[in-house]
KEKE-3310 file (N, C-alpha, C; in steps of 0.2 Angstrom, whole numbers, plus 5000, padded with zeros to 4 digits):
npx = (5477:5480:5480:5494:5492:5480:5482:5491:5479:5468:5471:5463:5450:5454:5460:5448:5440:5446:5444:5431:5436:5442:5454:5467:5474:5484:5497:5501:5501:5505:5519:5520:5518:5527:5540:5536:5536:5549:5555:5551:5558:5571:5571:5567:5580:5587:5582:5587:5600:5602:5598:5608:5619:5614:5618:5629:5634:5634:5640:5655:5656:5654:5665:5678:5677:5680:5694:5696:5703:5706:5698:5687:5690:5688:5675:5671:5676:5668:5656:5659:5660:5646:5639:5643:5635:5623:5619:5622:5612:5600:5602:5595:5584:5577:5576:5568:5559:5555:5552:5542:5532:5532:5525:5513:5508:5504:5490:5473:5459:5450:5433:5417:5406:5392:5394:5396:5402:5411:5417:5417:5409:5397:5392:5388:5376:5358:5353:5344:5332:5327:5317:5312:5316:5316:5303:5303:5296:5304:5318:5332:5347:5364:5375:5386:5384:5372:5382:5388:5380:5376:5386:5393:5403:5420:5426:5437:5445:5450:5459:5467:5473:5479:5475:5465:5451:5451:5442:5435:5426:5414:5406:5386:5391:5401:5397:5386:5394:5401:5390:5384:5396:5398:5383:5384:5394:5387:5376:5382:5389:5376:5374:5383:5396:5414:5420:5435:5450:5461:5479:5482:5491:5502:5511:5522:5521:5509:5501:5502:5497:5483:5481:5483:5495:5505:5496:5488:5497:5502:5489:5492:5496:5513:5526:5541:5554:5551:5545:5531:5512:5499:5484:5473:5458:5449:5449:5462:5472:5463:5462:5475:5475:5474:5485:5496:5491:5483:5469:5462:5451:5439:5427:5423:5418:5422:5421:5424:5421:5424:5432:5440:5449:5453:5464:5467:5475:5468:5472:5472:5460:5445:5432:5416:5413:5421:5416:5415:5410:5410:5421:5437:5452:5454:5444:5430:5427:5418:5420:5414:5422:5423:5430:5428:5423:5424:5412:5403:5404:5393:5383:5387:5390:5378:5374:5379:5375:5362:5364:5369:5361:5351:5357:5354:5341:5337:5341:5332:5336:5335:5339:5350:5356:5372:5377:5394:5402:5413:5424:5425:5426:5438:5454:5455:5442:5431:5417:5408:5396:5388:5383:5372:5366:5352:5356:5347:5348:5359:5355:5359:5368:5377:5390:5391:5394:5403:5403:5411:5417:5430:5434:5448:5458:5463:5466:5476:5488:5490:5492:5481:5474:5465:5462:5453:5443:5449:5461:5469:5479:5468:5464:5455:5439:5438:5429:5423:5416:5410:5402:5395:5405:5409:5407:5399:5387:5384:5382:5372:5363:5363:5357:5346:5337:5333:5325:5314:5319:5331:5339:5333:5336:5335:5326:5334:5346:5347:5345:5360:5365:5360:5352:5337:5335:5344:5347)
npy = (5520:5501:5487:5478:5468:5463:5463:5450:5442:5441:5443:5439:5443:5458:5463:5459:5465:5480:5478:5484:5498:5498:5495:5486:5477:5466:5464:5472:5471:5456:5459:5466:5455:5446:5454:5457:5443:5440:5452:5447:5434:5442:5447:5441:5434:5444:5447:5435:5436:5445:5440:5430:5438:5444:5434:5429:5441:5440:5431:5431:5440:5430:5421:5431:5431:5419:5417:5414:5422:5422:5412:5420:5434:5428:5426:5440:5444:5437:5444:5454:5452:5446:5460:5466:5461:5463:5477:5478:5467:5475:5487:5480:5477:5487:5492:5484:5486:5501:5500:5490:5499:5510:5503:5501:5512:5515:5509:5510:5511:5500:5499:5501:5487:5491:5499:5502:5494:5503:5516:5529:5545:5543:5531:5532:5533:5539:5543:5550:5563:5580:5592:5605:5613:5630:5642:5654:5669:5674:5677:5670:5675:5668:5666:5674:5684:5691:5693:5703:5712:5718:5720:5712:5701:5703:5695:5698:5708:5700:5691:5700:5705:5689:5678:5668:5661:5665:5673:5693:5696:5708:5721:5716:5704:5700:5700:5691:5677:5678:5676:5664:5657:5659:5653:5640:5635:5638:5627:5618:5618:5617:5605:5597:5598:5601:5617:5619:5630:5629:5626:5633:5628:5613:5603:5588:5577:5578:5579:5566:5557:5558:5557:5565:5566:5551:5553:5566:5573:5583:5592:5601:5617:5620:5624:5626:5630:5629:5619:5617:5613:5620:5619:5608:5608:5609:5596:5591:5597:5595:5582:5577:5583:5571:5566:5552:5546:5538:5535:5535:5524:5512:5520:5531:5547:5558:5573:5586:5603:5617:5633:5636:5644:5636:5629:5623:5617:5612:5608:5606:5608:5616:5622:5625:5621:5629:5641:5657:5654:5641:5634:5635:5640:5646:5643:5645:5635:5625:5611:5598:5584:5565:5556:5538:5524:5507:5502:5512:5519:5516:5523:5535:5540:5539:5552:5561:5563:5567:5580:5588:5586:5595:5608:5611:5611:5621:5632:5634:5626:5615:5599:5584:5568:5559:5541:5537:5527:5516:5518:5529:5534:5545:5540:5537:5535:5523:5524:5536:5549:5561:5577:5587:5604:5610:5621:5634:5643:5639:5627:5614:5602:5605:5598:5600:5594:5584:5567:5558:5540:5532:5523:5513:5517:5531:5532:5522:5525:5537:5532:5533:5529:5518:5511:5494:5485:5476:5481:5484:5490:5496:5502:5517:5525:5533:5550:5560:5576:5588:5603:5617:5619:5634:5640:5635:5633:5647:5650:5645:5651:5664:5662:5654:5660:5672:5688:5699:5711:5710:5698:5688:5684:5667:5664:5657:5663:5676:5682:5683:5690:5702:5709:5708:5705:5707:5721)
npz = (5491:5489:5501:5504:5510:5506:5494:5493:5497:5488:5476:5463:5464:5463:5451:5444:5448:5445:5432:5430:5428:5415:5417:5416:5428:5429:5426:5433:5446:5447:5446:5456:5468:5465:5469:5479:5488:5485:5494:5507:5507:5509:5520:5531:5528:5534:5546:5552:5554:5562:5572:5573:5573:5586:5596:5594:5598:5612:5618:5615:5625:5634:5631:5633:5648:5650:5648:5633:5623:5609:5603:5604:5598:5584:5583:5587:5574:5565:5567:5561:5548:5547:5549:5539:5529:5534:5531:5517:5514:5518:5511:5502:5503:5506:5493:5486:5494:5489:5475:5477:5481:5471:5459:5470:5468:5457:5457:5456:5466:5468:5463:5473:5473:5468:5457:5442:5427:5415:5402:5400:5405:5396:5401:5415:5429:5430:5447:5451:5450:5453:5454:5441:5427:5426:5416:5404:5398:5389:5381:5388:5395:5395:5409:5408:5399:5408:5420:5415:5410:5424:5430:5439:5436:5431:5417:5408:5415:5424:5417:5411:5423:5427:5419:5408:5417:5429:5436:5441:5454:5457:5467:5468:5464:5471:5483:5483:5481:5493:5502:5498:5499:5516:5519:5514:5524:5536:5534:5536:5548:5555:5553:5561:5558:5559:5557:5548:5544:5533:5528:5511:5504:5499:5506:5496:5503:5507:5497:5490:5499:5500:5486:5475:5470:5463:5453:5447:5445:5432:5436:5445:5450:5456:5465:5462:5468:5481:5483:5485:5481:5476:5482:5474:5480:5496:5503:5502:5512:5523:5527:5527:5541:5548:5546:5547:5561:5575:5581:5596:5601:5594:5593:5585:5573:5562:5557:5546:5540:5528:5522:5505:5492:5478:5465:5450:5436:5426:5412:5393:5392:5384:5373:5373:5386:5392:5392:5403:5419:5419:5420:5429:5433:5446:5460:5471:5486:5495:5507:5514:5523:5530:5542:5547:5556:5546:5547:5546:5536:5525:5529:5532:5519:5512:5522:5517:5505:5507:5514:5504:5493:5502:5502:5487:5488:5495:5488:5478:5466:5449:5450:5449:5451:5447:5448:5446:5433:5432:5424:5423:5437:5452:5452:5467:5470:5478:5475:5467:5468:5458:5457:5447:5442:5434:5420:5414:5404:5395:5392:5398:5407:5425:5433:5450:5464:5470:5479:5486:5494:5501:5505:5512:5505:5505:5518:5519:5513:5519:5531:5544:5556:5568:5586:5587:5598:5600:5604:5593:5580:5567:5550:5544:5536:5523:5518:5505:5500:5488:5494:5494:5476:5470:5457:5447:5454:5454:5441:5438:5446:5441:5429:5430:5441:5433:5428:5418:5422:5431:5445:5453:5469:5481:5494:5503:5505:5507:5522:5521:5509:5510:5501:5490:5478:5462:5452)
capx = (5483:5479:5483:5498:5488:5473:5484:5492:5474:5462:5473:5458:5445:5456:5461:5441:5435:5448:5443:5427:5438:5443:5460:5472:5481:5486:5504:5506:5501:5511:5528:5521:5517:5535:5544:5532:5541:5559:5554:5549:5563:5577:5567:5568:5587:5590:5580:5592:5605:5601:5598:5614:5624:5614:5616:5637:5637:5632:5644:5660:5658:5655:5671:5682:5677:5683:5699:5696:5703:5706:5689:5683:5692:5687:5670:5672:5675:5662:5650:5661:5657:5640:5636:5643:5630:5618:5620:5618:5605:5596:5599:5591:5577:5574:5577:5564:5550:5553:5549:5534:5528:5529:5523:5507:5506:5500:5485:5467:5456:5442:5426:5411:5400:5388:5397:5396:5408:5410:5423:5415:5403:5390:5391:5386:5369:5355:5349:5339:5333:5324:5313:5309:5318:5310:5300:5303:5292:5308:5325:5335:5353:5369:5377:5393:5380:5371:5386:5392:5374:5375:5394:5394:5410:5422:5430:5441:5448:5454:5464:5473:5480:5482:5474:5459:5451:5454:5437:5436:5420:5411:5398:5383:5393:5406:5394:5384:5398:5402:5386:5385:5401:5393:5376:5388:5398:5383:5371:5388:5389:5371:5374:5389:5404:5418:5424:5443:5452:5470:5484:5482:5496:5504:5519:5523:5517:5500:5497:5503:5493:5477:5481:5483:5502:5506:5492:5486:5503:5502:5486:5491:5499:5516:5530:5547:5558:5552:5543:5523:5505:5493:5477:5464:5452:5451:5450:5469:5474:5461:5462:5479:5477:5476:5490:5500:5487:5481:5464:5464:5446:5435:5421:5424:5415:5424:5414:5426:5422:5431:5433:5444:5452:5457:5466:5468:5477:5462:5477:5467:5448:5443:5428:5408:5413:5426:5415:5412:5411:5410:5428:5439:5458:5454:5439:5429:5422:5416:5422:5414:5427:5422:5434:5424:5425:5421:5404:5399:5406:5389:5379:5391:5389:5371:5370:5384:5372:5357:5366:5370:5351:5347:5359:5350:5333:5336:5342:5328:5340:5334:5346:5349:5362:5373:5382:5399:5402:5421:5430:5423:5427:5441:5456:5456:5436:5428:5411:5406:5390:5390:5376:5373:5363:5350:5359:5342:5351:5363:5353:5365:5367:5384:5392:5393:5396:5406:5403:5414:5419:5438:5436:5457:5463:5467:5468:5483:5491:5488:5492:5477:5472:5459:5462:5449:5442:5455:5466:5472:5478:5465:5462:5449:5438:5436:5425:5425:5410:5408:5396:5396:5409:5403:5406:5393:5380:5384:5382:5366:5357:5361:5353:5339:5332:5334:5319:5316:5322:5334:5339:5329:5339:5333:5324:5337:5352:5343:5351:5367:5366:5358:5349:5333:5335:5351:5344)
capy = (5515:5497:5486:5474:5461:5460:5461:5444:5437:5443:5444:5439:5449:5464:5459:5458:5474:5486:5479:5488:5504:5496:5496:5479:5476:5459:5464:5476:5465:5451:5461:5466:5451:5443:5460:5454:5435:5441:5456:5443:5431:5444:5451:5434:5432:5450:5445:5427:5439:5450:5436:5427:5444:5446:5428:5431:5446:5437:5421:5435:5443:5424:5418:5435:5430:5412:5417:5413:5428:5421:5412:5430:5437:5426:5429:5448:5445:5434:5447:5460:5449:5449:5467:5469:5457:5466:5482:5475:5466:5481:5491:5476:5475:5496:5492:5481:5491:5505:5495:5490:5507:5514:5499:5501:5519:5514:5506:5515:5511:5495:5502:5498:5482:5495:5504:5496:5495:5510:5520:5536:5549:5539:5526:5532:5530:5545:5539:5555:5570:5585:5599:5606:5619:5634:5644:5658:5671:5680:5674:5669:5675:5665:5669:5680:5690:5693:5695:5710:5720:5718:5722:5706:5700:5703:5692:5702:5712:5694:5690:5706:5702:5685:5675:5665:5657:5669:5680:5696:5696:5713:5723:5712:5698:5696:5699:5682:5674:5680:5673:5656:5654:5658:5650:5634:5634:5637:5622:5611:5617:5614:5597:5593:5597:5605:5620:5623:5634:5624:5628:5633:5626:5608:5598:5584:5569:5578:5577:5559:5554:5560:5553:5569:5564:5554:5552:5571:5581:5588:5595:5606:5624:5619:5630:5621:5633:5628:5611:5616:5612:5626:5614:5607:5606:5608:5589:5588:5598:5594:5575:5577:5585:5564:5561:5548:5546:5533:5534:5529:5517:5514:5526:5539:5548:5564:5576:5591:5607:5621:5635:5639:5645:5630:5632:5619:5619:5610:5606:5602:5611:5619:5623:5629:5620:5632:5648:5661:5650:5633:5628:5641:5639:5646:5644:5643:5630:5623:5605:5592:5579:5562:5550:5536:5517:5505:5498:5518:5522:5516:5528:5542:5543:5544:5556:5567:5565:5569:5585:5592:5589:5598:5614:5614:5613:5628:5637:5629:5622:5608:5596:5576:5562:5553:5537:5536:5519:5515:5523:5541:5537:5545:5537:5536:5533:5518:5527:5543:5553:5567:5581:5591:5607:5613:5628:5636:5648:5635:5621:5609:5600:5608:5597:5606:5593:5573:5565:5552:5535:5529:5518:5513:5517:5535:5531:5518:5531:5543:5530:5535:5520:5517:5505:5491:5484:5471:5484:5482:5495:5495:5507:5519:5524:5542:5552:5569:5579:5595:5605:5618:5621:5639:5644:5633:5636:5656:5653:5643:5655:5670:5660:5651:5665:5679:5690:5702:5717:5706:5693:5686:5681:5664:5668:5656:5668:5685:5684:5683:5694:5709:5709:5700:5705:5710:5725)
capz = (5489:5489:5505:5501:5511:5501:5485:5492:5498:5483:5468:5457:5467:5462:5443:5442:5451:5442:5424:5430:5426:5410:5419:5414:5432:5432:5425:5437:5451:5446:5449:5464:5470:5465:5472:5488:5488:5487:5498:5512:5508:5509:5526:5534:5531:5537:5553:5554:5553:5567:5579:5574:5577:5594:5598:5596:5606:5621:5617:5615:5632:5641:5629:5636:5653:5651:5643:5626:5620:5603:5600:5604:5593:5579:5584:5583:5566:5561:5568:5556:5540:5547:5548:5531:5525:5535:5527:5510:5514:5521:5507:5495:5506:5505:5486:5483:5496:5485:5469:5476:5482:5465:5455:5474:5466:5450:5456:5456:5469:5467:5463:5474:5471:5466:5454:5437:5423:5410:5401:5402:5408:5394:5404:5421:5430:5434:5451:5456:5447:5459:5450:5434:5423:5425:5411:5405:5394:5385:5378:5393:5393:5399:5415:5408:5398:5414:5426:5411:5410:5431:5434:5444:5435:5426:5416:5404:5420:5428:5409:5411:5428:5428:5414:5406:5420:5435:5436:5447:5455:5458:5468:5472:5461:5479:5490:5482:5481:5500:5504:5497:5507:5521:5519:5514:5530:5541:5533:5540:5554:5558:5553:5564:5554:5563:5553:5549:5539:5532:5523:5503:5500:5502:5502:5491:5507:5510:5492:5490:5504:5496:5481:5469:5468:5457:5446:5446:5445:5428:5436:5451:5453:5458:5465:5461:5473:5492:5483:5487:5479:5477:5484:5472:5484:5503:5505:5504:5518:5530:5526:5531:5548:5553:5543:5554:5565:5577:5583:5602:5598:5588:5596:5581:5566:5564:5551:5545:5534:5527:5514:5504:5485:5473:5459:5445:5426:5419:5407:5390:5394:5380:5370:5377:5394:5398:5393:5408:5424:5419:5420:5429:5437:5454:5461:5478:5486:5504:5506:5519:5524:5536:5544:5550:5556:5543:5548:5547:5528:5520:5532:5532:5513:5512:5524:5512:5500:5508:5514:5497:5491:5504:5501:5483:5486:5499:5484:5472:5460:5449:5450:5444:5455:5443:5451:5440:5432:5434:5420:5427:5445:5452:5453:5474:5475:5478:5473:5467:5466:5456:5456:5442:5442:5426:5417:5408:5398:5393:5390:5398:5415:5425:5437:5456:5467:5469:5484:5487:5497:5498:5511:5516:5497:5506:5523:5520:5512:5528:5539:5550:5558:5575:5587:5589:5600:5602:5605:5587:5574:5561:5545:5545:5530:5523:5513:5506:5495:5486:5499:5486:5470:5472:5450:5442:5455:5454:5436:5439:5451:5439:5423:5432:5444:5430:5426:5412:5426:5435:5445:5461:5474:5483:5499:5511:5504:5510:5526:5519:5504:5511:5496:5488:5470:5457:5445)
cpx = (5482:5482:5489:5497:5482:5476:5486:5484:5469:5466:5470:5453:5448:5457:5454:5439:5440:5447:5435:5428:5441:5452:5460:5476:5485:5494:5508:5507:5505:5517:5526:5522:5526:5540:5543:5537:5547:5558:5554:5554:5570:5575:5570:5576:5588:5587:5587:5598:5607:5603:5605:5617:5624:5618:5627:5638:5636:5638:5653:5661:5658:5665:5678:5682:5680:5689:5699:5697:5704:5699:5686:5684:5690:5679:5668:5673:5672:5657:5652:5659:5648:5636:5638:5638:5625:5614:5619:5613:5598:5593:5596:5585:5573:5572:5570:5557:5550:5551:5541:5531:5525:5525:5514:5504:5502:5493:5481:5464:5450:5436:5421:5407:5393:5389:5399:5401:5407:5418:5424:5411:5398:5388:5389:5379:5367:5352:5345:5338:5328:5321:5313:5312:5314:5307:5301:5298:5297:5314:5328:5342:5358:5371:5383:5390:5376:5376:5390:5386:5375:5380:5394:5401:5413:5429:5437:5447:5454:5460:5469:5476:5482:5481:5467:5460:5452:5450:5439:5428:5420:5405:5397:5387:5397:5401:5387:5389:5401:5396:5384:5390:5399:5387:5380:5389:5392:5379:5379:5388:5383:5370:5380:5396:5406:5421:5432:5444:5462:5471:5481:5486:5498:5509:5518:5520:5510:5496:5496:5498:5486:5472:5482:5490:5502:5503:5489:5491:5504:5494:5486:5497:5507:5524:5538:5554:5555:5547:5533:5518:5501:5487:5472:5459:5455:5451:5457:5472:5470:5460:5469:5480:5477:5480:5495:5497:5484:5476:5464:5460:5444:5427:5422:5421:5417:5421:5420:5423:5427:5429:5437:5446:5453:5458:5469:5470:5472:5467:5471:5460:5450:5435:5421:5411:5417:5422:5413:5416:5412:5415:5433:5447:5459:5447:5437:5425:5422:5415:5417:5419:5425:5429:5428:5425:5421:5416:5399:5399:5399:5382:5382:5389:5382:5368:5373:5380:5366:5358:5365:5365:5350:5347:5354:5344:5334:5337:5337:5332:5335:5341:5345:5358:5364:5378:5386:5401:5413:5428:5428:5426:5434:5448:5456:5450:5433:5420:5410:5400:5391:5384:5378:5366:5361:5353:5352:5344:5355:5362:5356:5365:5374:5384:5394:5395:5399:5405:5405:5418:5426:5438:5442:5461:5466:5471:5475:5487:5495:5492:5488:5472:5469:5463:5457:5448:5445:5462:5472:5472:5473:5464:5455:5448:5439:5434:5424:5417:5414:5402:5395:5402:5405:5403:5399:5387:5379:5381:5374:5361:5356:5355:5346:5334:5332:5325:5319:5319:5327:5335:5338:5335:5334:5333:5331:5344:5351:5346:5358:5370:5365:5354:5345:5334:5341:5347:5350)
cpy = (5507:5493:5480:5468:5458:5459:5453:5440:5437:5446:5443:5444:5457:5468:5462:5465:5480:5483:5484:5497:5504:5495:5489:5479:5472:5460:5468:5472:5458:5453:5463:5460:5445:5446:5456:5448:5436:5447:5452:5438:5436:5447:5447:5434:5438:5449:5441:5432:5444:5446:5434:5433:5448:5439:5429:5436:5444:5432:5425:5438:5437:5421:5424:5432:5422:5413:5414:5416:5425:5418:5419:5433:5435:5427:5437:5449:5443:5441:5455:5460:5450:5454:5469:5467:5460:5472:5481:5471:5471:5484:5486:5477:5482:5497:5491:5486:5496:5505:5492:5496:5511:5509:5502:5509:5519:5512:5511:5510:5504:5496:5496:5492:5485:5499:5500:5498:5500:5513:5527:5541:5547:5534:5527:5533:5537:5540:5543:5559:5572:5590:5598:5613:5622:5639:5653:5663:5678:5676:5675:5672:5671:5669:5673:5683:5693:5697:5701:5716:5720:5721:5718:5701:5699:5701:5692:5705:5705:5689:5694:5705:5698:5680:5672:5661:5660:5677:5685:5698:5702:5715:5717:5706:5696:5696:5694:5679:5672:5677:5667:5653:5653:5655:5642:5632:5633:5632:5617:5611:5615:5607:5594:5593:5604:5612:5620:5627:5633:5628:5630:5630:5621:5606:5592:5576:5569:5576:5570:5556:5553:5558:5559:5568:5555:5556:5558:5577:5583:5591:5601:5612:5620:5623:5626:5623:5628:5620:5610:5616:5618:5622:5615:5607:5605:5601:5588:5591:5596:5588:5574:5579:5577:5561:5558:5550:5540:5534:5530:5522:5518:5517:5532:5541:5557:5568:5583:5597:5613:5622:5637:5638:5637:5632:5623:5620:5618:5610:5603:5604:5615:5620:5627:5627:5625:5640:5651:5657:5644:5631:5633:5638:5640:5647:5644:5637:5627:5615:5601:5585:5573:5558:5546:5527:5513:5503:5506:5520:5520:5522:5533:5545:5544:5549:5563:5568:5567:5576:5588:5593:5593:5606:5616:5612:5618:5632:5635:5630:5614:5605:5587:5574:5558:5548:5534:5529:5520:5518:5528:5541:5539:5540:5535:5534:5526:5517:5533:5544:5560:5571:5586:5597:5608:5620:5629:5638:5645:5629:5615:5609:5602:5604:5602:5600:5585:5572:5558:5548:5533:5524:5518:5514:5525:5535:5525:5521:5537:5538:5533:5531:5523:5510:5503:5489:5479:5476:5485:5488:5492:5503:5510:5521:5532:5544:5560:5572:5587:5600:5615:5621:5627:5642:5643:5633:5643:5657:5651:5649:5660:5667:5659:5656:5673:5681:5696:5709:5715:5700:5692:5680:5674:5666:5666:5660:5676:5686:5684:5687:5704:5712:5706:5701:5709:5716:5732)
cpz = (5493:5495:5501:5503:5508:5496:5487:5492:5494:5476:5462:5458:5464:5456:5443:5442:5446:5433:5426:5427:5420:5411:5421:5422:5435:5430:5430:5447:5453:5447:5454:5471:5471:5469:5480:5490:5489:5492:5507:5514:5510:5518:5530:5534:5534:5546:5557:5554:5559:5573:5578:5577:5586:5598:5601:5599:5612:5620:5618:5621:5638:5639:5632:5644:5655:5647:5638:5623:5612:5599:5601:5600:5585:5579:5583:5575:5561:5562:5561:5549:5540:5547:5542:5526:5527:5531:5520:5508:5513:5516:5500:5496:5504:5498:5481:5486:5492:5478:5471:5480:5477:5462:5459:5470:5461:5450:5457:5463:5466:5468:5467:5471:5465:5461:5448:5432:5417:5409:5401:5407:5404:5398:5413:5422:5433:5440:5454:5452:5450:5452:5443:5431:5422:5417:5411:5398:5388:5385:5383:5390:5398:5405:5412:5402:5404:5419:5421:5412:5416:5434:5439:5445:5430:5422:5410:5408:5423:5422:5410:5417:5430:5424:5412:5413:5428:5436:5441:5449:5458:5462:5471:5467:5470:5483:5490:5484:5490:5503:5502:5501:5513:5522:5518:5520:5537:5542:5537:5546:5558:5556:5556:5562:5557:5557:5556:5540:5539:5527:5514:5498:5506:5502:5499:5494:5508:5502:5489:5494:5501:5489:5473:5468:5469:5452:5443:5444:5442:5428:5441:5450:5456:5458:5466:5466:5479:5488:5486:5483:5480:5478:5477:5475:5492:5506:5506:5511:5525:5531:5529:5536:5552:5549:5549:5560:5569:5583:5590:5602:5594:5588:5591:5574:5567:5559:5554:5539:5531:5520:5511:5496:5483:5469:5456:5438:5424:5412:5401:5389:5388:5376:5373:5383:5398:5397:5400:5416:5426:5420:5422:5433:5443:5454:5469:5481:5493:5504:5515:5519:5532:5536:5548:5550:5550:5542:5547:5540:5526:5522:5530:5524:5512:5515:5519:5508:5500:5509:5508:5494:5495:5504:5494:5481:5490:5494:5477:5466:5456:5447:5448:5448:5450:5449:5445:5439:5434:5432:5420:5435:5446:5453:5459:5474:5473:5475:5474:5466:5466:5454:5452:5443:5434:5425:5411:5402:5390:5390:5391:5408:5417:5433:5443:5463:5466:5475:5485:5493:5494:5502:5513:5513:5502:5513:5524:5517:5518:5532:5545:5550:5564:5579:5589:5597:5606:5602:5598:5581:5567:5556:5544:5538:5530:5518:5511:5501:5496:5490:5499:5484:5467:5462:5446:5447:5457:5448:5435:5440:5446:5431:5424:5437:5440:5429:5419:5416:5431:5440:5452:5465:5478:5491:5504:5509:5507:5515:5527:5516:5508:5507:5493:5479:5468:5452:5444)
residu = (MET:LEU:GLU:ILE:GLN:ARG:ILE:ARG:THR:ASP:LYS:ASP:GLY:ILE:ILE:GLU:GLY:LEU:LYS:LYS:ARG:HIS:PHE:ASP:ALA:ALA:PRO:ILE:ILE:GLU:LYS:ILE:LEU:GLU:LEU:ASP:GLN:GLU:TRP:ARG:THR:SER:LYS:THR:ALA:LEU:GLU:SER:ILE:ALA:ALA:GLU:MET:ASN:GLN:ILE:SER:LYS:GLU:ILE:GLY:GLN:LEU:PHE:LYS:ALA:GLY:LYS:GLN:GLU:GLU:ALA:ASN:ALA:ALA:LYS:ALA:LYS:THR:GLY:GLU:LEU:LYS:THR:SER:GLU:ALA:GLU:LEU:LYS:THR:LYS:VAL:ASP:GLY:ILE:ASP:ALA:GLN:ILE:GLN:GLU:LEU:MET:TYR:GLN:LEU:PRO:ASN:VAL:PRO:ASN:GLU:LEU:VAL:LYS:ALA:GLY:LYS:SER:GLU:GLU:ASP:ASN:GLU:ILE:VAL:GLU:THR:HIS:GLY:ALA:PRO:PRO:ALA:PHE:SER:PHE:ALA:ALA:LYS:PRO:HIS:TRP:GLU:LEU:ALA:ALA:ASP:TYR:ASN:LEU:ILE:ASP:PHE:GLU:LEU:GLY:VAL:LYS:ILE:THR:GLY:ALA:GLY:PHE:PRO:VAL:TYR:ARG:GLY:LYS:GLY:ALA:LYS:LEU:GLN:ARG:ALA:LEU:ILE:ASN:PHE:PHE:LEU:ALA:GLU:ALA:GLU:THR:ALA:GLY:TYR:GLU:GLU:VAL:ILE:PRO:PRO:HIS:MET:VAL:ASN:GLU:ALA:SER:ALA:ILE:ALA:THR:GLY:GLN:LEU:PRO:ASP:LYS:GLU:GLY:GLN:MET:TYR:HIS:ASP:SER:ARG:ASP:ASP:LEU:TYR:LEU:ILE:PRO:THR:ALA:GLU:VAL:PRO:ILE:THR:ASN:LEU:TYR:ARG:ASN:VAL:ILE:LEU:PRO:ASN:GLU:ASP:PHE:SER:ILE:LYS:LEU:THR:GLY:TYR:THR:PRO:CYS:PHE:ARG:ARG:GLU:ALA:GLY:SER:TYR:GLY:SER:ASP:VAL:ARG:GLY:LEU:ASN:ARG:LEU:HIS:GLN:PHE:ASP:LYS:VAL:GLU:ILE:VAL:ARG:LEU:GLU:HIS:PRO:ASN:ASN:THR:GLU:ALA:ALA:LEU:ASN:GLU:MET:VAL:ASP:HIS:VAL:LYS:GLY:LEU:LEU:GLU:LYS:LEU:GLY:LEU:GLN:TYR:ARG:ILE:LEU:ARG:LEU:CYS:GLY:GLY:ASP:CYS:GLY:PHE:THR:SER:ALA:MET:THR:TYR:ASP:PHE:GLU:VAL:TYR:SER:ALA:ALA:GLN:ASP:LYS:TRP:LEU:GLU:VAL:SER:SER:VAL:SER:ARG:PHE:ASP:THR:PHE:GLN:ALA:ASN:ARG:LEU:LYS:LEU:ARG:PHE:LYS:ASN:ALA:ASP:LYS:LYS:THR:GLN:LEU:CYS:HIS:THR:LEU:ASN:GLY:SER:ALA:LEU:ALA:LEU:PRO:ARG:ILE:MET:ALA:ALA:LEU:LEU:GLU:ASN:PHE:GLN:THR:GLU:ASP:GLY:ILE:GLU:ILE:PRO:GLU:ALA:LEU:HIS:PRO:TYR:THR:GLY:PHE:THR:LYS:ILE:SER)
# end
């Protein structure tokens, strides 16, 4: 959530910045500022009433002591009137505050200066490409056929048990999945991230704090009876570990990682993009999350990008990195780098990671702050990234490392799989 002080002082800059998203913020911001002025006027009046009541209370005691009972009773009556006015004004202030909050939730984050304007993924920038696609002397198969050939993943059984988008991993398919999770967690630990096993469901306050609500409400699985949401990513519960926290000083850099299943309704998804592992309702992912001093955000983002690059290179996968345009950035993101791996059999790029900086946008919702050198509280910056999402990594490994008589396993995974080939 944008800060109200920033809206007060940089209205034109925010409106101009949000044009990169093709988002017209002017009407919302004008309404926020109108309500903000009304809120400040009412708040000043409320404080004035409180001061007057406090002064009269002191005078009442003095009047009684001086034997001026009639004047004291008149002052008491005045206090009663003021209390009524105070209650009415407080209700008004709270109502205005709620209106401002509702409007603030409609404003996405302002893109970083490096983010270019654009409407969709066609406007994203390719900033780096690594590796070359594998060459096959035979007709390469897509991963869903390989999964069936070697009894690795049963999509139809998942449909029977739950529905489309909930695959069943079996045998070496299950072991390869677990090996990838353990590999990613071990690499994160080596990079200095503390592992966390968080809840897989969150309350509404947690989903609002990281920006999933109200923006992505229709994409989340919701248990209405207990008003809990299945997590779309470990980012949500892990970042919320620090909701309503004030870090004691400015000497901090908090690095967290966690593996969780992720649940997304993916409403409206259809076509070839949803075939096999390409788009699921339940999938596994290892997430990295960072809480940083604002001065360290750029360096932290670069470190996270390098971390994901290292994972893909150790797996021997060709990849490319895209800096998303304004229109393709997530609601809460100030800047996002997407990683895509090349799927040989499908002849297409598959997104496997998003690494994003949110600056103060999430921290403002979280009320996540630190005390600076002057002992004043200041909002932290938050970042997160997939390191990595499993389904499309699994798809790329099966397709890109297939041979005529099986599937080779990348050397980096040998200590975790216990086998070097699927045949």
